[in-house]
matplotlib code that plots the C-alpha trace (Angstrom):
import matplotlib.pyplot as plt

x = [-8.9, -9.2, -8.9, -10.5, -8.3, -10.4, -13.5, -11.6, -10.5, -14.0, -15.4, -12.7, -13.5, -17.0, -16.5, -14.0, -16.7, -19.4, -17.2, -15.5, -18.1, -18.0, -14.2, -14.6, -17.4, -15.2, -12.4, -14.7, -16.1, -12.5, -11.7, -14.9, -14.1, -10.4, -11.7, -14.2, -11.6, -9.3, -12.1, -13.1, -9.4, -9.2, -12.5, -11.1, -8.1, -9.8, -12.2, -9.2, -7.6, -4.5, -3.9, -3.8, -1.4, 0.8, 1.2, 2.3, 5.6, 7.5, 6.6, 2.9, 2.7, 4.1, 1.5, -1.3, -0.3, -0.2, -3.8, -4.7, -3.1, -4.9, -8.3, -7.1, -6.8, -3.0, -1.2, 1.2, 4.4, 5.9, 9.8, 10.9, 12.8, 14.9, 17.9, 18.4, 15.4, 17.3, 15.2, 11.8, 9.2, 6.2, 6.2, 2.8, 1.6, -1.6, -2.2, 1.3, 3.0, 5.3, 5.7, 8.3, 6.9, 9.0, 6.7, 7.8, 5.9, 7.7, 7.1, 9.2, 9.0, 10.5, 13.8, 15.5, 17.1, 13.9, 13.3, 17.0, 16.4, 13.2, 14.5, 17.8, 15.8, 13.6, 15.9, 16.6, 13.0, 12.2, 9.9, 8.9, 7.2, 8.1, 6.0, 7.0, 4.1, 4.4, 2.0, 3.8, 5.0, 7.9, 10.5, 10.8, 14.0, 12.3, 9.5, 11.8, 14.1, 10.8, 9.5, 12.8, 12.9, 9.2, 8.7, 5.1, 4.6, 1.9, 2.0, -0.4, -3.1, -3.0, -3.0, -6.0, -7.8, -6.9, -8.0, -11.3, -12.0, -11.7, -14.3, -17.1]
y = [-57.9, -54.1, -51.6, -48.1, -45.9, -42.9, -44.7, -45.7, -42.2, -40.8, -43.5, -42.5, -39.0, -39.6, -41.7, -39.1, -36.5, -38.6, -39.3, -36.0, -33.4, -31.6, -31.1, -29.8, -27.5, -26.1, -25.4, -23.7, -21.5, -20.6, -19.6, -17.5, -15.6, -14.9, -13.7, -11.5, -10.0, -9.2, -7.6, -5.5, -4.5, -3.1, -1.2, 0.4, 1.4, 2.9, 4.7, 6.1, 7.2, 5.2, 4.3, 8.1, 8.6, 5.9, 8.1, 11.2, 12.7, 13.1, 16.7, 15.9, 13.3, 15.8, 18.3, 15.7, 14.4, 18.2, 18.6, 15.3, 16.1, 19.5, 17.6, 15.7, 19.0, 19.4, 22.7, 21.6, 23.2, 21.7, 21.6, 19.0, 19.5, 17.4, 18.5, 19.9, 18.8, 16.9, 13.7, 15.5, 16.6, 17.8, 19.3, 18.6, 20.4, 19.5, 20.2, 21.4, 18.1, 18.4, 15.6, 15.0, 13.3, 11.7, 11.0, 8.2, 7.8, 4.8, 1.9, -0.4, -1.2, 1.4, 0.3, 1.5, 4.6, 6.6, 5.5, 6.7, 10.0, 11.1, 9.9, 11.8, 15.0, 15.0, 17.3, 19.5, 20.5, 20.2, 17.4, 14.7, 12.3, 10.9, 9.3, 7.7, 7.7, 5.6, 4.5, 1.1, -1.1, -1.4, -3.9, -6.2, -4.4, -1.0, -2.1, -3.5, -0.3, 1.9, -0.1, 0.3, 3.9, 4.7, 5.8, 5.4, 3.8, 4.5, 1.8, 1.4, -0.1, 2.5, 5.5, 4.0, 3.7, 7.4, 8.7, 6.8, 8.1, 11.7, 10.9, 10.2]
z = [-25.1, -26.0, -23.0, -23.6, -21.6, -22.2, -21.0, -17.6, -17.3, -17.8, -15.2, -12.6, -12.9, -12.5, -9.2, -7.9, -8.3, -6.7, -3.7, -3.3, -4.6, -1.3, -1.6, -5.2, -4.1, -1.3, -3.7, -6.1, -3.3, -2.1, -5.6, -6.0, -2.7, -3.9, -7.3, -5.5, -3.0, -5.9, -7.8, -4.6, -4.0, -7.6, -7.2, -3.9, -5.8, -8.5, -6.2, -4.1, -7.4, -6.9, -10.6, -11.3, -8.4, -9.8, -12.8, -10.8, -10.5, -7.2, -6.9, -7.9, -5.3, -2.8, -3.6, -3.6, -0.1, 1.0, 0.1, 1.6, 5.0, 4.8, 4.5, 7.6, 9.6, 9.5, 8.7, 5.8, 4.7, 1.6, 2.2, -0.5, -3.5, -5.7, -3.6, -0.2, 1.6, 4.3, 3.8, 4.5, 1.8, 4.0, 7.5, 9.1, 12.2, 14.4, 18.0, 18.6, 17.1, 14.2, 11.9, 9.1, 5.9, 3.3, 0.1, -2.3, -5.6, -6.8, -9.0, -6.8, -3.0, -0.7, 1.3, 4.3, 2.7, 3.0, 6.7, 7.5, 5.7, 7.4, 10.7, 10.2, 9.5, 12.6, 14.6, 11.5, 11.3, 15.0, 14.6, 17.0, 14.6, 11.2, 8.5, 4.9, 2.6, -0.7, -3.4, -3.3, -0.4, 2.0, 2.1, 5.2, 6.1, 5.9, 8.0, 10.7, 10.7, 10.8, 13.8, 15.7, 15.1, 15.7, 12.0, 10.7, 7.3, 5.1, 2.1, -0.7, 1.5, 4.3, 1.7, -0.1, 3.4, 4.2, 0.9, 1.0, 4.6, 3.4, 0.6, 2.8]

ax = plt.figure().add_subplot(projection="3d")
ax.plot(x, y, z, "-o")
ax.set_aspect("equal")
plt.show()
């Protein structure tokens, strides 16, 4: 007696499709939604200019953020430099509130040091709020420290949202 394994495999596959076609359709639908979500995300990043921002130097990123915050109605002072900025790159002022901003144009996630620096500079610059802005993301430790010290974090997603809100 000769057993045709390839025929058995094909028959089993056809039976599986007959009985579970709804399941396979659901899997295909979920995969299609995920692919569309990824495509839309890349479209938003491109429209916001994030891929160009990723190529900026730290100084260029600071100047870019200064222009962005001016569009948002802030008076902006650039105080950052490669050394001696005490942990703040921009001072924002709007409706009597002064905000210290630390800008990080990095290829890696931003850690706790940036939160510590901007928080430590608040009194030096007479600010009551602090923000760290990056073109990337924050580590979990940085998020926890920022939450504990009331430091606002703008990651890649938040920065993209803000940029797109100024283009409408």
